[in-house]
C-alpha positions as CSV (number, residue, x, y, z in Angstrom):
1,L,88.8,18.1,4.4
2,V,86.6,21.0,3.2
3,V,87.2,21.1,-0.7
4,T,86.8,24.5,-2.4
5,L,87.0,24.5,-6.4
6,D,87.5,27.4,-8.3
7,P,84.4,27.7,-10.8
8,A,86.7,29.5,-13.5
9,Q,89.5,26.6,-13.4
10,P,87.6,23.5,-12.1
11,T,90.8,21.3,-12.9
12,S,93.4,23.7,-10.8
13,L,94.4,22.7,-7.4
14,P,91.2,23.5,-5.2
15,R,91.5,25.4,-1.7
16,C,91.9,22.4,0.9
17,R,91.0,23.2,4.5
18,F,91.5,20.2,7.1
19,L,89.4,19.5,9.8
20,G,90.5,17.7,13.1
21,S,93.0,18.6,15.7
22,A,96.3,20.8,14.7
23,K,98.4,17.9,15.5
24,S,96.7,15.5,13.0
25,I,96.1,17.9,10.4
26,Q,99.6,19.8,10.2
27,P,101.3,17.0,8.5
28,L,98.8,16.7,5.8
29,Q,98.5,20.3,5.2
30,N,102.5,20.1,5.0
31,L,102.4,17.6,2.4
32,L,99.9,19.3,0.3
33,D,101.9,22.2,0.5
34,E,105.0,20.4,-0.6
35,K,103.4,18.4,-3.4
36,A,101.3,21.3,-4.8
37,D,103.4,21.7,-8.0
38,Q,102.6,18.1,-8.8
39,W,98.8,18.6,-9.4
40,D,97.8,17.3,-12.5
41,P,94.8,19.2,-14.2
42,E,94.2,16.4,-16.5
43,V,93.2,14.1,-13.3
44,G,90.2,14.2,-11.0
45,V,90.2,16.1,-7.7
46,V,89.6,13.1,-5.6
47,E,92.6,11.0,-7.5
48,N,95.1,14.0,-7.5
49,L,94.2,14.8,-3.7
50,S,94.8,11.1,-3.1
51,S,98.1,11.0,-4.7
52,L,99.1,14.2,-3.1
53,L,98.4,13.5,0.2
54,D,99.6,9.7,0.2
55,L,96.2,8.4,1.4
56,E,93.0,7.0,0.4
57,L,90.2,9.3,0.3
58,P,86.8,7.7,1.7
59,G,83.9,7.5,-0.6
60,K,80.4,7.2,0.0
61,P,79.1,5.1,2.6
62,D,77.2,1.9,1.6
63,S,73.3,2.8,2.0
64,D,72.9,-0.6,4.0
65,G,75.2,0.8,6.9
66,S,77.3,-2.6,6.4
67,A,80.7,-0.7,5.8
68,V,81.2,1.0,9.1
69,S,84.8,2.8,9.4
70,I,86.8,2.2,12.7
71,E,88.6,5.3,12.1
72,C,87.4,8.6,13.4
73,G,85.1,10.4,11.0
74,V,87.1,13.5,11.5
75,C,91.0,13.0,11.9
76,Y,90.6,9.6,9.9
77,C,93.0,8.0,12.5
78,Y,92.6,5.0,14.6
79,D,94.8,5.7,17.6
80,M,95.3,9.3,18.6
81,E,97.8,9.7,21.4
82,G,96.5,6.6,23.1
83,Q,92.8,7.3,22.4
84,I,90.8,5.4,20.1
85,P,87.3,6.5,18.7
86,E,84.7,6.0,21.4
87,I,81.7,8.2,20.1
88,S,79.2,6.5,17.6
89,C,76.4,8.4,15.6
90,N,73.2,7.1,16.7
91,N,71.8,7.1,13.2
92,E,71.4,3.2,12.3
93,T,72.6,3.9,8.8
94,C,75.6,6.0,9.7
95,R,77.2,4.8,13.0
96,Q,80.5,6.4,12.2
97,L,83.2,6.7,15.1
98,F,84.6,9.7,16.2
99,H,87.2,10.6,18.7
100,V,86.2,12.6,21.5
101,E,88.6,15.5,21.1
102,C,87.8,15.7,17.5
103,L,84.2,15.5,17.7
104,V,84.2,18.4,20.2
105,E,86.5,20.8,17.8
106,W,83.8,19.8,14.8
107,F,81.0,20.7,16.8
108,R,82.6,24.0,18.1
109,G,83.2,25.0,14.4
110,L,79.5,24.8,13.7
111,P,77.4,27.8,13.6
112,N,74.4,26.2,15.6
113,V,76.7,24.6,18.2
114,R,75.3,24.8,21.7
115,Q,77.2,23.8,25.2
116,S,75.4,22.9,28.6
117,F,77.5,22.3,31.4
118,G,80.1,20.1,29.7
119,T,78.5,18.7,27.1
120,V,78.5,20.2,23.6
121,F,75.5,19.5,20.9
122,G,76.0,19.5,17.2
123,E,75.4,17.3,14.1
124,C,77.1,14.3,12.9
125,P,79.6,15.4,10.1
126,Y,78.5,12.5,8.1
127,C,74.6,12.6,8.1
128,S,73.8,15.6,10.4
129,K,72.2,13.8,12.8
130,S,72.0,15.6,16.3
131,M,74.7,14.2,18.7
132,H,76.3,15.4,22.0
133,V,79.5,14.5,23.5
134,Q,81.1,15.6,27.0
135,A,83.9,17.9,26.4
136,V,87.1,17.2,27.6
137,L,88.5,20.1,30.1
């Protein structure tokens, strides 16, 4: 989720861009569109988005790396059409998991992405460490 606040109206509904596969983000976009009129400028952005999207947004990871999520770090789902997150960041303090399809889509959205013989190279969405994944053709 990429949230862009309007500096002139920081308490207003921000522009939100969901990242992940179209199938996983469409329900979230629909929910946000349906509930946009319920935005409360007296409440913080995280609380508002959590309420509108009916989910708990992730916080900062623990610095010791002890709180590793088992959900995909891009779509925030564990089971996606029978696939579970199987790619892990190599950074010892991150270790975030990703679905192959989600990570490939994330990498392809980066300006500095490289691809060679079916392998896509990019950076971890959480810690920016270099990663690579075999693209599903």
